[in-house]
C-alpha positions in Angstrom: 21.7 -6.1 14.4 18.4 -5.3 16.0 16.3 -3.5 13.5 14.3 -0.4 14.4 10.9 0.7 13.4 10.7 3.4 10.8 7.4 5.3 10.6 6.2 7.9 8.1 3.2 10.1 9.0 2.2 12.8 6.5 -0.7 15.2 6.6 -3.1 16.1 3.8 -1.8 18.5 1.1 -3.4 20.8 -1.4 -5.8 19.7 -4.2 -3.0 19.5 -6.8 -1.1 17.0 -4.6 -2.9 13.9 -3.4 -3.2 13.7 0.5 -0.3 11.7 1.9 -1.3 9.0 4.4 0.8 7.1 6.8 2.4 3.7 6.6 4.7 1.9 8.9 7.5 -0.4 7.8 9.6 -2.4 10.1 13.1 -2.1 8.8 16.8 -2.1 9.3 19.1 -0.2 7.0 17.5 -1.0 3.7 19.2 -1.2 0.3 18.3 1.5 -2.2 15.2 0.6 -4.1 15.7 -0.9 -7.6 14.5 1.1 -10.6 10.8 0.7 -11.3 10.0 -1.0 -14.6 6.6 -1.2 -16.1 5.2 -3.5 -18.8 1.6 -4.1 -20.0 0.5 -7.7 -19.1 -2.7 -9.5 -18.6 -4.1 -9.7 -15.1 -2.9 -13.0 -13.5 -5.4 -15.4 -11.9 -6.2 -14.5 -8.3 -4.1 -16.4 -5.7 -7.3 -16.8 -3.6 -8.9 -18.9 -6.4 -11.5 -16.2 -7.3 -11.7 -14.5 -10.6 -9.8 -11.2 -11.0 -11.9 -8.1 -10.0 -13.8 -6.4 -12.8 -16.0 -3.3 -13.2 -15.7 0.3 -14.2 -12.6 1.0 -12.1 -10.7 -1.8 -13.9 -11.4 -1.3 -17.5 -8.4 -1.4 -19.7 -5.0 -3.0 -19.0 -2.9 -3.2 -15.9 0.8 -2.9 -15.9 3.3 -5.0 -14.0 5.6 -2.8 -12.0 8.9 -4.0 -10.5 9.4 -2.1 -7.2 11.9 -2.0 -4.4 13.8 -5.0 -3.2 12.6 -7.5 -5.8 8.9 -6.9 -5.4 6.5 -6.9 -8.3 2.8 -6.1 -8.5 0.1 -4.8 -11.0 -1.3 -1.3 -11.1 -3.7 0.3 -13.6 -2.0 1.1 -16.9 -1.0 4.7 -17.3 -0.7 5.6 -13.6 2.6 7.5 -13.3 4.9 6.3 -10.6 7.4 8.0 -8.3 9.3 7.4 -5.1 7.1 7.6 -2.1 7.9 9.1 1.3 9.4 6.4 3.6 11.9 3.6 3.1 11.8 1.6 -0.1 8.4 2.6 -1.3 6.9 3.6 -4.7 3.7 5.6 -5.3 1.3 5.5 -8.3 -1.2 8.4 -8.7 -4.5 8.3 -10.4 -4.1 10.6 -13.5 -7.8 11.2 -13.4 -7.5 13.7 -10.6 -9.6 11.8 -8.1 -7.0 12.1 -5.3 -6.6 8.3 -5.3 -3.1 6.8 -5.0 -1.4 3.5 -4.5 1.9 2.5 -2.8 4.0 -0.6 -2.8 7.4 -1.7 -1.7 9.5 -3.6 0.8 12.1 -2.9 3.4 14.8 -5.1 4.9 13.9 -6.4 8.4 15.1 -9.0 10.9 11.8 -9.4 12.8 9.5 -12.4 12.5 6.3 -10.6 13.8 5.6 -6.9 13.0 2.1 -6.7 14.4 3.0 -4.8 17.6 4.9 -2.2 15.6 1.8 -1.5 13.6 -0.4 -1.3 16.7 2.0 1.3 18.2 2.1 3.3 15.0 -1.7 3.4 14.7 -1.9 5.0 18.1 0.6 7.7 17.1 -0.9 8.3 13.7 -4.5 8.6 14.9 -3.7 11.0 17.7 -3.7 14.1 15.4 -6.3 12.9 12.8 -9.8 14.2 12.8 -12.6 11.6 13.3 -10.1 8.7 12.9 -11.8 5.3 12.8 -9.9 2.0 12.8 -11.8 -0.5 10.7 -9.3 -3.3 11.2 -5.8 -3.9 12.4 -5.3 -7.7 12.5 -3.0 -10.5 11.8 -3.5 -12.5 8.6 -1.4 -14.4 6.1 -0.4 -13.6 2.5 0.6 -16.7 0.5 1.5 -18.4 3.7 3.6 -15.5 5.0 2.9 -13.7 8.3 1.0 -10.5 7.5 -0.9 -7.5 9.0 -4.0 -5.9 7.5 -4.6 -2.3 8.5 -7.7 -0.3 7.3 -9.0 3.0 8.6 -10.7 6.3 7.7 -10.3 9.9 8.8 -11.4 13.4 7.8 -9.2 15.8 5.7 -9.8 19.3 4.3 -10.6 17.5 1.0 -13.2 15.2 2.6 -13.2 11.8 4.3 -10.5 9.4 3.2 -10.3 5.6 3.3 -7.0 3.8 3.5 -6.1 0.1 3.5 -2.6 -1.5 3.5 -1.4 -5.1 3.8 2.1 -5.9 5.0 3.7 -9.3 4.8 7.1 -10.7 6.0 9.0 -12.7 3.4 12.7 -13.5 2.7 14.0 -10.9 5.2 11.8 -8.1 4.0 8.5 -6.5 5.0 6.6 -6.0 1.7 3.3 -4.1 1.4 0.6 -2.9 -1.0 -1.5 0.1 -0.1 -4.4 2.2 -1.4 -5.9 5.5 -0.4 -8.9 7.3 -1.8 -11.8 9.5 -1.0 -14.6 7.5 0.7 -17.1 7.7 -2.2 -14.8 5.9 -4.6 -13.4 3.4 -2.1 -15.2 0.3 -3.5 -13.6 0.8 -6.9 -10.2 1.4 -5.1 -10.6 -1.8 -3.1 -10.9 -3.7 -6.4 -7.6 -2.2 -7.5 -6.0 -3.2 -4.2 -7.2 -6.7 -4.6 -5.5 -7.0 -8.0 -2.3 -5.5 -6.5 -2.3 -8.1 -3.7 -3.3 -11.1 -5.8 -0.5 -10.3 -8.3 2.2 -9.3 -5.9 5.5 -11.2 -5.5 6.9 -12.6 -3.4 
């Protein structure tokens, strides 16, 4: 079966609900996500060989979360999780009210290269976003798997927002980790995204 592209594009919401950003997942009909399980664990060593990130944003423990379709990753302890818009995706919101949030998950796919799908979706997503700037949309690898790294900024009614997501194809799924935050706290958010990616499986 030829799989189709499923896209989710959501506009900013009010201050009580974090702005919802877009993400694209290449997918066929995906199985229902497995229940998310959390447990407090030490941060694993970075798969890139560098030390795990540290700093004010990363004080305290992280939790290992088990997400859709066999994926696991680490997120800051105490961040509540819920189903995210889109196929086979979970979302964790910063309980500190910063408007920062994370997403992670994986959808079934039969493609071996999803780069073109993400290029097409960026064009659609950016068309109605104020002052959209693409920082990167490029091929990369994650633990030897084919991957896409997408990073961008745009203006919302709450201020300028920075988003980065990394997608990789593995074992018949496209998995991803994703972070979105107001621009002033992006450096700390990037640290969290690094931990998510370094500790993600597969």
